[in-house]
Structures are given as C-alpha cells and as structure tokens.
Backbone as CSV, one residue per row, in Angstrom:
resi,resn,N_x,N_y,N_z,CA_x,CA_y,CA_z,C_x,C_y,C_z
1,MET,-10.116,-10.600,18.859,-10.267,-9.653,17.784,-11.019,-10.314,16.629
2,ILE,-11.935,-9.550,16.063,-12.701,-9.982,14.904,-12.165,-9.235,13.688
3,LEU,-11.899,-9.963,12.623,-11.495,-9.335,11.375,-12.722,-9.210,10.489
4,LEU,-13.008,-8.000,10.070,-14.141,-7.708,9.201,-13.589,-7.314,7.834
5,VAL,-13.941,-8.098,6.810,-13.397,-7.893,5.464,-14.532,-7.551,4.498
6,ASP,-14.492,-6.326,3.975,-15.535,-5.875,3.036,-14.993,-4.665,2.290
7,ASP,-15.173,-4.623,0.977,-14.714,-3.475,0.202,-15.793,-2.397,0.071
8,PHE,-16.997,-2.682,0.518,-18.075,-1.701,0.482,-18.039,-0.923,1.794
9,VAL,-17.535,0.307,1.724,-17.252,1.093,2.924,-18.460,1.266,3.845
10,PRO,-19.664,1.571,3.345,-20.791,1.699,4.268,-21.049,0.425,5.086
11,SER,-20.955,-0.740,4.467,-21.137,-1.996,5.213,-20.014,-2.206,6.207
12,LEU,-18.800,-1.910,5.784,-17.640,-2.062,6.670,-17.817,-1.229,7.932
13,HIS,-18.206,0.028,7.768,-18.397,0.915,8.922,-19.604,0.496,9.774
14,LEU,-20.699,0.130,9.125,-21.894,-0.272,9.865,-21.635,-1.518,10.708
15,HIS,-21.059,-2.544,10.102,-20.802,-3.789,10.832,-19.743,-3.591,11.916
16,THR,-18.763,-2.752,11.642,-17.758,-2.439,12.666,-18.427,-1.785,13.867
17,ARG,-19.286,-0.815,13.598,-19.982,-0.137,14.699,-20.845,-1.118,15.495
18,MET,-21.579,-1.978,14.778,-22.421,-2.968,15.456,-21.587,-3.837,16.398
19,LEU,-20.463,-4.305,15.908,-19.623,-5.198,16.713,-18.975,-4.454,17.883
20,ARG,-18.504,-3.254,17.623,-17.891,-2.474,18.713,-18.918,-2.101,19.771
21,ASP,-20.150,-1.845,19.349,-21.219,-1.556,20.310,-21.477,-2.744,21.233
22,HIS,-21.158,-3.948,20.776,-21.289,-5.143,21.607,-19.991,-5.470,22.353
23,GLY,-19.006,-4.572,22.277,-17.789,-4.707,23.053,-16.659,-5.489,22.395
24,TYR,-16.774,-5.758,21.102,-15.734,-6.529,20.422,-14.677,-5.619,19.811
25,GLU,-13.445,-6.096,19.840,-12.358,-5.431,19.123,-12.471,-5.841,17.659
26,VAL,-12.405,-4.869,16.758,-12.573,-5.136,15.340,-11.391,-4.577,14.556
27,GLN,-10.861,-5.385,13.685,-9.853,-4.955,12.718,-10.531,-4.984,11.352
28,GLN,-10.279,-3.994,10.530,-10.907,-3.918,9.214,-9.903,-4.214,8.108
29,ALA,-10.418,-4.795,7.014,-9.648,-4.962,5.788,-10.611,-4.773,4.623
30,ASP,-10.120,-4.139,3.560,-10.997,-3.864,2.422,-10.636,-4.673,1.176
31,CYS,-9.712,-5.623,1.323,-9.338,-6.475,0.190,-8.727,-7.772,0.725
32,ALA,-8.579,-8.733,-0.159,-8.047,-10.046,0.230,-6.626,-9.934,0.759
33,GLU,-5.794,-9.184,0.057,-4.390,-9.060,0.467,-4.272,-8.524,1.893
34,ALA,-4.998,-7.467,2.195,-4.960,-6.890,3.543,-5.502,-7.877,4.573
35,ALA,-6.561,-8.581,4.227,-7.160,-9.550,5.147,-6.174,-10.661,5.483
36,LEU,-5.509,-11.198,4.474,-4.569,-12.295,4.708,-3.384,-11.842,5.554
37,LYS,-2.960,-10.601,5.391,-1.879,-10.063,6.226,-2.314,-9.962,7.687
38,VAL,-3.534,-9.483,7.904,-4.046,-9.358,9.278,-4.182,-10.744,9.918
39,VAL,-4.694,-11.698,9.176,-4.852,-13.052,9.714,-3.495,-13.618,10.115
40,ALA,-2.495,-13.451,9.279,-1.162,-13.971,9.576,-0.528,-13.274,10.778
41,LYS,-0.752,-11.979,10.896,-0.128,-11.200,11.973,-0.861,-11.315,13.309
42,ARG,-2.195,-11.294,13.277,-2.965,-11.193,14.517,-3.802,-12.419,14.854
43,LYS,-3.983,-13.351,13.918,-4.801,-14.544,14.099,-6.097,-14.229,14.858
44,PRO,-7.072,-13.678,14.146,-8.331,-13.293,14.789,-9.112,-14.491,15.325
45,LYS,-10.009,-14.199,16.233,-10.881,-15.248,16.774,-12.003,-15.592,15.795
46,LEU,-12.296,-14.661,14.867,-13.353,-14.839,13.884,-13.088,-13.921,12.706
47,VAL,-13.374,-14.411,11.497,-13.291,-13.579,10.293,-14.686,-13.493,9.692
48,LEU,-15.163,-12.272,9.498,-16.409,-12.013,8.766,-15.971,-11.526,7.395
49,LEU,-16.236,-12.330,6.379,-15.647,-12.151,5.057,-16.699,-11.987,3.973
50,ASP,-16.649,-10.868,3.275,-17.555,-10.640,2.150,-17.104,-11.480,0.959
51,VAL,-18.046,-11.938,0.172,-17.724,-12.745,-1.012,-17.070,-11.897,-2.091
52,HIS,-17.591,-10.698,-2.311,-17.112,-9.856,-3.414,-16.021,-8.910,-2.915
53,LEU,-14.778,-9.179,-3.325,-13.644,-8.324,-2.983,-12.956,-7.900,-4.275
54,PRO,-12.235,-6.785,-4.269,-11.666,-6.276,-5.516,-10.501,-7.091,-6.080
55,ASP,-9.760,-7.778,-5.233,-8.550,-8.440,-5.708,-8.627,-9.966,-5.754
56,GLU,-9.567,-10.554,-5.065,-9.715,-12.013,-5.054,-11.092,-12.324,-4.472
57,ASN,-11.770,-13.350,-4.992,-13.101,-13.600,-4.445,-13.011,-14.200,-3.040
58,GLY,-14.042,-13.941,-2.284,-14.067,-14.368,-0.890,-13.988,-15.873,-0.705
59,PHE,-14.502,-16.646,-1.658,-14.433,-18.100,-1.540,-12.972,-18.558,-1.530
60,ALA,-12.166,-17.989,-2.411,-10.744,-18.337,-2.462,-10.028,-17.878,-1.200
61,VAL,-10.374,-16.703,-0.706,-9.766,-16.191,0.533,-10.125,-17.094,1.703
62,CYS,-11.367,-17.513,1.765,-11.809,-18.415,2.824,-10.987,-19.701,2.804
63,ARG,-10.811,-20.282,1.627,-10.008,-21.508,1.516,-8.590,-21.287,2.017
64,ARG,-8.004,-20.158,1.638,-6.628,-19.858,2.056,-6.524,-19.702,3.572
65,ILE,-7.483,-19.023,4.159,-7.477,-18.850,5.620,-7.637,-20.204,6.308
66,ARG,-8.604,-20.984,5.860,-8.893,-22.276,6.496,-7.735,-23.260,6.339
67,GLU,-7.015,-23.212,5.203,-5.866,-24.099,5.019,-4.729,-23.728,5.958
68,ALA,-4.474,-22.434,6.110,-3.368,-21.981,6.962,-3.730,-21.955,8.446
69,TYR,-4.993,-21.667,8.748,-5.446,-21.511,10.138,-6.779,-22.232,10.320
70,PRO,-6.767,-23.546,10.382,-8.026,-24.301,10.435,-8.877,-24.030,11.676
71,ASP,-8.278,-23.458,12.706,-9.044,-23.184,13.927,-9.678,-21.791,13.927
72,VAL,-9.460,-20.997,12.884,-10.071,-19.670,12.790,-11.378,-19.790,11.994
73,PRO,-12.516,-19.590,12.644,-13.786,-19.685,11.913,-13.980,-18.498,10.966
74,VAL,-14.548,-18.800,9.810,-14.844,-17.777,8.808,-16.349,-17.804,8.543
75,VAL,-16.975,-16.653,8.699,-18.382,-16.491,8.369,-18.423,-15.589,7.143
76,MET,-18.953,-16.122,6.052,-19.014,-15.361,4.815,-20.329,-14.597,4.732
77,THR,-20.251,-13.411,4.112,-21.420,-12.559,3.941,-21.485,-12.073,2.492
78,SER,-22.674,-11.706,2.066,-22.809,-11.102,0.742,-24.177,-10.470,0.578
79,ALA,-24.172,-9.314,-0.070,-25.423,-8.678,-0.467,-25.758,-9.038,-1.902
80,THR,-24.767,-9.484,-2.654,-24.938,-9.799,-4.065,-25.177,-11.281,-4.291
81,TYR,-24.349,-12.089,-3.695,-24.421,-13.541,-3.872,-25.222,-14.136,-2.720
82,THR,-26.536,-14.209,-2.899,-27.395,-14.664,-1.802,-28.144,-15.944,-2.137
83,ASP,-27.848,-16.533,-3.276,-28.560,-17.737,-3.693,-27.990,-18.994,-3.028
84,GLU,-28.672,-20.084,-3.209,-28.261,-21.346,-2.597,-26.903,-21.808,-3.112
85,ALA,-26.614,-21.575,-4.374,-25.315,-21.967,-4.939,-24.171,-21.239,-4.230
86,SER,-24.369,-19.989,-3.886,-23.336,-19.230,-3.165,-23.158,-19.770,-1.755
87,ARG,-24.258,-20.122,-1.123,-24.192,-20.705,0.222,-23.408,-22.020,0.177
88,VAL,-23.681,-22.838,-0.807,-22.973,-24.113,-0.959,-21.489,-23.863,-1.246
89,SER,-21.197,-22.898,-2.105,-19.796,-22.559,-2.408,-19.058,-22.111,-1.155
90,ALA,-19.731,-21.351,-0.310,-19.125,-20.913,0.945,-18.804,-22.103,1.843
91,MET,-19.711,-23.048,1.927,-19.476,-24.224,2.760,-18.316,-25.060,2.210
92,TYR,-18.268,-25.220,0.894,-17.154,-25.960,0.276,-15.815,-25.249,0.489
93,ALA,-15.856,-23.943,0.579,-14.631,-23.175,0.806,-14.164,-23.270,2.257
94,GLY,-15.028,-23.785,3.126,-14.658,-23.945,4.528,-15.318,-22.972,5.478
95,ALA,-16.271,-22.200,4.986,-16.961,-21.250,5.855,-17.784,-21.978,6.907
96,ALA,-17.804,-21.410,8.089,-18.626,-21.963,9.163,-20.094,-21.646,8.916
97,GLU,-20.345,-20.472,8.336,-21.717,-20.049,8.049,-21.699,-19.068,6.897
98,PHE,-22.867,-18.840,6.334,-23.050,-17.867,5.256,-24.234,-16.994,5.620
99,LEU,-24.018,-15.683,5.638,-25.081,-14.732,5.983,-25.375,-13.805,4.820
100,PRO,-26.588,-13.833,4.292,-26.942,-12.837,3.284,-27.119,-11.474,3.962
101,GLU,-26.716,-10.431,3.269,-26.887,-9.084,3.798,-28.181,-8.496,3.249
102,PRO,-28.818,-7.587,3.932,-28.349,-6.915,5.134,-28.443,-7.810,6.367
103,ILE,-27.553,-7.553,7.290,-27.479,-8.317,8.527,-27.915,-7.407,9.669
104,SER,-28.868,-7.860,10.445,-29.309,-7.055,11.590,-28.261,-7.135,12.703
105,ALA,-28.289,-6.152,13.576,-27.363,-6.129,14.707,-27.542,-7.369,15.581
106,ASP,-28.785,-7.777,15.798,-29.054,-8.955,16.623,-28.522,-10.229,15.980
107,ALA,-28.726,-10.373,14.673,-28.232,-11.558,13.970,-26.715,-11.596,13.997
108,LEU,-26.094,-10.456,13.803,-24.636,-10.394,13.833,-24.106,-10.745,15.221
109,ALA,-24.719,-10.209,16.247,-24.292,-10.524,17.615,-24.469,-11.997,17.929
110,THR,-25.549,-12.585,17.493,-25.798,-14.017,17.722,-24.735,-14.881,17.058
111,ILE,-24.407,-14.556,15.817,-23.391,-15.319,15.089,-22.043,-15.199,15.772
112,VAL,-21.666,-13.993,16.141,-20.373,-13.773,16.779,-20.288,-14.530,18.096
113,LYS,-21.333,-14.486,18.893,-21.345,-15.199,20.179,-21.173,-16.710,19.976
114,ARG,-21.651,-17.202,18.867,-21.542,-18.638,18.573,-20.073,-19.057,18.439
115,TYR,-19.223,-18.162,17.986,-17.835,-18.520,17.699,-16.811,-17.915,18.655
116,ILE,-17.224,-16.936,19.439,-16.269,-16.321,20.379,-16.718,-16.568,21.803
C-alpha cells in the first residue's frame, strides 16, 4: 500500500488515479495527523508526502515517519517549494527523494517502482 498525503484535492485525486492505474493500492490522507495515523496502523510500503500541509509541514512529518519507521521510504513532493533549499531540507528530513510538481504519470511510476 502506498500512502499519498496532500491537502490539495485535485493533486490527491490525480496522483491516486495515476497510481491505481498502475495497479497500486493507495490510501489517502489530507493532513499530517491523518497521515501519521495511517502509517502507524498500516505501515505503507511508500509514503508520497506533500511539503505543504494544513496542520504540520511535510519536513517535520517526514522526520517523524523516518524516526518511527526507518524502513518506510518517504518521497516528498511540492508544487510550491521547488527550489534547491527545499530539496536539501527534504533530504535532511530523511526523504528518499524530492519531486517538484507537476509530476507526470511516467515519472511517478518510475519513482514508485524504485521503492516497491
């Protein structure tokens, strides 16, 4: 199962559809609190995590996931934070990769295959 975390509903639905079209089971979360609950309950094989969330920034969420579940890879995404400083912050937070949005279906499938 892949956990997709994004508070922007159009991106959440688009990326979910892309992943399901490739045969992956997807669980959605629209905030940090919901994401952390899903991770604790279901321990996904991969977390796709947006940087900008309403209740906690994605960098902090990434750190929390990686501290509790070091074997769960986190790939961070953002349409807003696409600069080099954000990429570096994602790596320091423990992200396996950082993807600026928009993300093509092919790029998303390639990244997912790398970790699952």
